[in-house]
C-alpha positions as CSV (number, residue, x, y, z in Angstrom):
1,X,1.7,31.0,21.3
2,X,2.2,30.0,17.7
3,X,-1.0,26.5,17.6
4,X,-0.2,23.2,16.6
5,X,-3.6,22.9,13.8
6,X,-2.0,25.7,11.9
7,X,1.3,24.0,12.4
8,X,0.1,21.5,10.0
9,X,-1.1,23.2,7.4
10,X,1.5,25.4,7.0
11,X,3.5,22.2,6.3
12,X,1.0,20.6,4.2
13,X,1.1,23.4,2.4
14,X,5.1,22.8,2.7
15,X,4.5,19.6,0.7
16,X,1.3,20.8,-1.1
17,X,2.7,23.0,-2.8
18,X,-1.4,25.4,-3.1
19,X,-3.7,26.2,-0.6
20,X,-6.0,24.0,-2.5
21,X,-4.4,20.8,-2.6
22,X,-3.8,21.4,1.5
23,X,-8.1,22.5,1.1
24,X,-9.1,18.7,-0.5
25,X,-6.6,17.0,1.3
26,X,-7.9,18.0,4.7
27,X,-11.3,18.4,3.7
28,X,-11.0,22.6,4.6
29,X,-12.7,25.2,2.4
30,X,-9.5,27.1,0.7
31,X,-11.2,30.8,2.3
32,X,-10.7,28.4,5.7
33,X,-7.5,27.8,4.8
34,X,-6.0,31.0,4.4
35,X,-7.5,32.2,6.7
36,X,-6.3,29.9,8.8
37,X,-2.6,30.7,8.3
38,X,-3.4,33.8,8.0
39,X,-4.2,34.0,12.0
40,X,-0.2,31.9,12.0
41,X,1.5,35.4,10.3
42,X,0.2,37.1,12.8
43,X,1.1,34.7,15.7
44,X,4.7,34.6,14.1
45,X,4.6,38.1,13.5
46,X,6.1,38.4,10.3
47,X,4.7,36.9,6.8
48,X,5.6,33.7,6.0
49,X,4.3,33.5,2.6
50,X,3.8,35.9,-0.4
51,X,1.6,35.5,-2.8
52,X,3.4,35.0,-6.9
53,X,0.2,35.3,-9.1
54,X,-2.3,33.3,-7.9
55,X,-0.3,30.9,-6.3
56,X,2.1,31.3,-2.6
57,X,5.1,29.5,-1.7
58,X,6.7,30.3,1.6
59,X,8.8,32.7,2.7
60,X,12.4,31.8,4.3
61,X,10.6,32.4,7.8
62,X,8.0,30.2,7.2
63,X,10.2,27.4,6.0
64,X,12.3,27.6,9.0
65,X,8.9,27.8,10.7
66,X,8.6,23.8,9.1
67,X,11.7,22.6,10.3
68,X,10.5,23.8,13.6
69,X,7.1,21.8,13.1
70,X,8.3,18.4,11.8
71,X,9.6,18.4,15.5
72,X,6.7,19.4,17.9
73,X,4.4,17.0,15.7
74,X,6.7,13.9,16.0
75,X,7.5,15.5,20.2
76,X,3.9,15.4,19.9
77,X,3.7,11.7,18.0
78,X,6.4,10.3,21.2
79,X,4.3,11.3,23.9
80,X,0.6,10.1,22.9
81,X,2.5,6.7,21.9
82,X,3.5,7.0,25.7
83,X,0.2,7.5,27.1
84,X,-0.9,4.6,24.9
85,X,2.0,2.9,27.1
86,X,0.9,4.0,30.2
87,X,-2.8,3.5,29.9
88,X,-2.3,0.3,28.7
89,X,-4.8,-2.4,26.4
90,X,-4.9,-1.9,23.2
91,X,-8.0,-0.7,22.1
92,X,-9.5,1.6,19.2
93,X,-9.2,2.0,16.0
94,X,-6.4,1.3,13.4
95,X,-6.4,2.7,10.5
96,X,-4.3,1.0,7.9
97,X,-2.8,1.5,5.1
98,X,-2.0,-1.6,2.4
99,X,-2.0,-1.3,-1.9
100,X,-3.6,-4.3,-3.3
101,X,-1.6,-7.7,-3.3
102,X,-1.0,-7.5,1.2
103,X,-3.7,-6.8,1.6
104,X,-4.4,-10.3,-0.3
105,X,-1.6,-11.7,0.9
106,X,0.0,-10.8,4.6
107,X,-2.8,-8.6,5.8
108,X,-5.3,-10.7,6.7
109,X,-3.4,-12.8,8.4
110,X,-2.0,-10.5,10.5
111,X,-4.9,-9.6,11.0
112,X,-6.0,-12.2,12.5
113,X,-3.0,-12.7,14.6
114,X,-3.3,-9.1,15.7
115,X,-6.6,-9.8,17.4
116,X,-5.9,-13.2,18.6
117,X,-3.3,-11.5,21.0
118,X,-5.4,-7.1,21.4
119,X,-9.1,-7.9,21.3
120,X,-9.6,-4.8,22.1
121,X,-8.2,-2.7,18.9
122,X,-10.6,-2.5,16.1
123,X,-8.6,-2.5,12.6
124,X,-9.8,-0.1,9.7
125,X,-7.6,-1.4,6.3
126,X,-8.2,0.6,3.5
127,X,-6.0,-0.8,0.3
128,X,-3.7,3.5,-0.3
129,X,-1.4,3.0,-3.7
130,X,1.6,3.8,-1.5
131,X,2.3,7.1,-3.4
132,X,-0.5,8.5,-1.3
133,X,0.9,7.0,1.6
134,X,2.7,10.1,2.6
135,X,0.0,12.8,2.6
136,X,-2.9,10.5,4.1
137,X,-0.9,9.7,7.2
138,X,0.7,13.4,8.0
139,X,-3.3,14.1,7.0
140,X,-3.9,11.9,9.9
141,X,-6.2,9.9,7.4
142,X,-3.5,6.7,8.1
143,X,-1.8,5.5,11.3
144,X,0.4,2.6,9.6
145,X,0.9,1.4,5.9
146,X,2.5,-0.9,4.0
147,X,4.0,0.7,1.0
148,X,6.9,-0.9,-1.5
149,X,10.0,-0.1,-3.5
150,X,11.5,-1.8,-6.3
151,X,15.6,-1.0,-7.4
152,X,14.6,0.8,-10.2
153,X,12.2,3.3,-7.9
154,X,13.6,3.3,-5.3
155,X,11.7,5.4,-1.9
156,X,12.2,8.6,-1.7
157,X,12.3,9.8,2.4
158,X,9.4,12.1,3.0
159,X,9.5,14.3,5.9
160,X,7.7,13.9,8.7
161,X,7.7,10.1,7.9
162,X,9.7,6.4,8.6
163,X,9.3,3.6,7.4
164,X,10.6,0.0,8.9
165,X,11.7,-3.1,6.7
166,X,9.4,-6.3,6.9
167,X,9.9,-8.1,3.5
168,X,11.5,-8.6,-0.4
169,X,9.9,-10.9,-3.2
170,X,11.2,-11.9,-6.6
171,X,10.2,-10.4,-9.5
172,X,8.9,-12.4,-12.2
173,X,8.5,-11.6,-16.2
174,X,6.0,-13.2,-17.0
175,X,4.9,-14.1,-20.8
176,X,2.8,-16.1,-23.1
177,X,4.2,-19.8,-22.9
178,X,4.7,-20.0,-26.7
179,X,7.2,-16.0,-26.9
180,X,11.0,-16.6,-27.7
181,X,12.4,-18.4,-24.4
182,X,15.3,-16.4,-23.0
183,X,17.7,-18.9,-22.3
184,X,16.6,-20.1,-25.8
185,X,17.9,-16.8,-27.3
186,X,21.1,-15.8,-25.7
187,X,24.8,-17.4,-25.3
188,X,24.9,-20.2,-22.5
189,X,26.3,-18.8,-19.2
190,X,27.0,-19.8,-15.6
191,X,23.6,-19.9,-14.0
192,X,23.3,-17.7,-11.2
193,X,23.8,-19.1,-7.3
194,X,20.5,-16.8,-6.5
195,X,18.5,-18.2,-9.5
196,X,17.9,-15.0,-11.7
197,X,19.2,-14.4,-15.0
198,X,20.7,-11.7,-17.1
199,X,17.9,-9.5,-16.6
200,X,18.7,-7.0,-19.4
201,X,18.6,-10.0,-21.8
202,X,15.2,-11.5,-20.5
203,X,13.4,-7.8,-21.0
204,X,15.2,-7.3,-24.4
205,X,14.3,-10.7,-25.6
206,X,10.2,-9.3,-25.6
207,X,11.8,-5.7,-26.9
208,X,9.0,-6.2,-29.5
209,X,5.8,-7.0,-27.7
210,X,2.8,-5.9,-26.6
211,X,3.6,-4.9,-22.6
212,X,1.3,-4.6,-19.4
213,X,2.3,-2.2,-16.6
214,X,-0.2,-0.6,-13.9
215,X,-1.4,2.4,-15.1
216,X,0.8,5.8,-14.7
217,X,1.2,7.6,-11.8
218,X,2.4,3.8,-10.1
219,X,5.1,2.3,-8.8
220,X,5.0,-0.1,-10.6
221,X,4.2,1.6,-13.6
222,X,6.9,3.3,-13.3
223,X,9.8,0.5,-12.5
224,X,8.2,-1.5,-15.7
225,X,9.4,1.5,-17.9
226,X,12.5,2.4,-16.1
227,X,14.0,-1.8,-15.9
228,X,12.9,-2.1,-20.2
229,X,14.8,1.3,-20.7
230,X,17.2,0.3,-18.0
231,X,17.7,-2.6,-21.2
232,X,17.8,-0.6,-23.7
233,X,14.4,0.0,-25.4
234,X,10.7,1.1,-24.3
235,X,7.9,-0.8,-23.6
236,X,4.8,-0.4,-25.4
237,X,2.4,-0.7,-23.7
238,X,-1.3,-2.1,-24.5
239,X,-3.1,-2.3,-21.8
240,X,-2.5,-1.3,-18.0
241,X,-4.3,-2.9,-15.0
242,X,-3.2,-2.7,-11.1
243,X,-4.2,-6.0,-9.8
244,X,-2.0,-9.1,-10.7
245,X,-4.4,-12.1,-11.1
246,X,-5.2,-9.3,-14.0
247,X,-2.3,-9.3,-15.6
248,X,-1.6,-12.4,-15.7
249,X,-4.8,-13.5,-17.2
250,X,-4.1,-11.1,-20.0
251,X,-0.7,-12.9,-20.3
252,X,-2.2,-15.7,-21.0
253,X,-4.6,-14.8,-23.2
254,X,-1.9,-14.2,-25.6
255,X,-2.1,-10.0,-25.0
256,X,1.5,-9.2,-23.9
257,X,4.3,-9.5,-20.9
258,X,4.4,-8.2,-17.6
259,X,6.7,-8.0,-14.7
260,X,5.1,-9.4,-12.0
261,X,5.8,-9.7,-8.3
262,X,6.3,-12.5,-6.1
263,X,2.7,-12.1,-3.8
264,X,1.2,-11.7,-7.6
265,X,1.8,-15.2,-8.5
266,X,-1.2,-17.0,-7.3
267,X,-2.9,-20.1,-7.3
268,X,-1.6,-23.4,-8.7
269,X,1.1,-22.7,-12.2
270,X,-1.2,-21.5,-15.0
271,X,0.7,-24.0,-18.4
272,X,-0.3,-21.0,-20.4
273,X,2.5,-18.7,-18.7
274,X,5.9,-19.2,-18.8
275,X,7.7,-16.9,-15.1
276,X,11.1,-15.9,-15.7
277,X,13.1,-14.4,-12.6
278,X,14.6,-11.5,-12.8
279,X,17.2,-10.3,-10.7
280,X,14.9,-6.9,-9.5
281,X,13.1,-7.4,-6.2
282,X,10.0,-5.2,-4.8
283,X,10.5,-4.4,-1.1
284,X,7.7,-4.1,1.1
285,X,8.6,-1.6,5.1
286,X,5.7,-0.9,7.7
287,X,5.7,3.4,7.1
288,X,4.4,5.6,10.2
289,X,4.0,9.3,11.8
290,X,7.6,10.0,12.7
291,X,7.8,9.3,16.2
292,X,5.3,7.1,16.4
293,X,7.4,3.9,15.8
294,X,7.2,3.6,19.4
295,X,3.1,3.2,19.8
296,X,1.8,0.5,21.5
297,X,-0.8,0.2,18.2
298,X,1.7,0.5,16.0
299,X,3.7,-1.9,16.8
300,X,1.9,-4.7,18.1
301,X,0.7,-3.9,14.1
302,X,4.1,-4.7,12.7
303,X,4.6,-7.5,14.7
304,X,2.1,-9.3,13.9
305,X,3.4,-9.0,10.2
306,X,6.4,-10.2,11.1
307,X,4.8,-13.0,12.6
308,X,3.4,-14.3,9.0
309,X,6.0,-12.8,6.4
310,X,5.9,-16.2,4.5
311,X,9.1,-17.7,5.0
312,X,9.7,-18.3,1.1
313,X,10.3,-14.3,0.4
314,X,13.8,-13.4,-0.7
315,X,15.4,-10.7,1.5
316,X,12.9,-11.3,4.0
317,X,13.3,-9.1,6.9
318,X,9.9,-10.3,8.9
319,X,12.3,-11.5,12.3
320,X,14.4,-8.5,12.3
């Protein structure tokens, strides 16, 4: 009989590529991971891994077993959801991942709603960049998470995970008030009924300016770089900052321009910063392991989020 815990290790190896990466993610030693995979090979009765120098790769049999493992693990999540539903009365820890702007602007109100509806639940929030969510969910470090994607950085399908849409946000070009105004540097045109501007023209107005982006490796950094490249130039990055309030403070200080989402613009308007609406959107989804969407705790958190999504968010899907 194949052991489910060892199937998880094989799946993680298929996703992460090396035994060392699997060991680090799951807090095992590399030798322990190797030993468990060797046992799984004996259980399977044929080779699942091929040694390639210092690394390993899955054999066709190993790849096929990973596909079965995905199905088995999804059914186990469904079984856990059914058992939780049968027990009734939600209680215990719910490990939540969220990116900083959602943690500040959406999650606190959702936790108030969740506590009122299900006082036995113990939500535990960890700020997690969306790029790291898939591994954290599959490893069991998180139960549910908020993730985002941009028009220029669409989310890739993640085996073993599922998502549900929550809301969308407008995107803005933030520039110092004294910087060139895009509306004064391009021919007059009919106004966009959505309230947006000619995105390429807006960005090209600041092609020679220093730019403020998020740190490399994040979706926010990739979004800014790709949007600028689509407009015909590569941004000259001066500062790399992940917190949007700090980004706007740097813009106000004349340190550069930046692309920021609607929820990143907080507090009263700063007269030192001019915001120009772009045609881009940032979309936020709820992510969880495949089969776990029906788990009462996951569903309860999703319902609490939808109850508190600000109605002025563009493309809001809180009611769907």
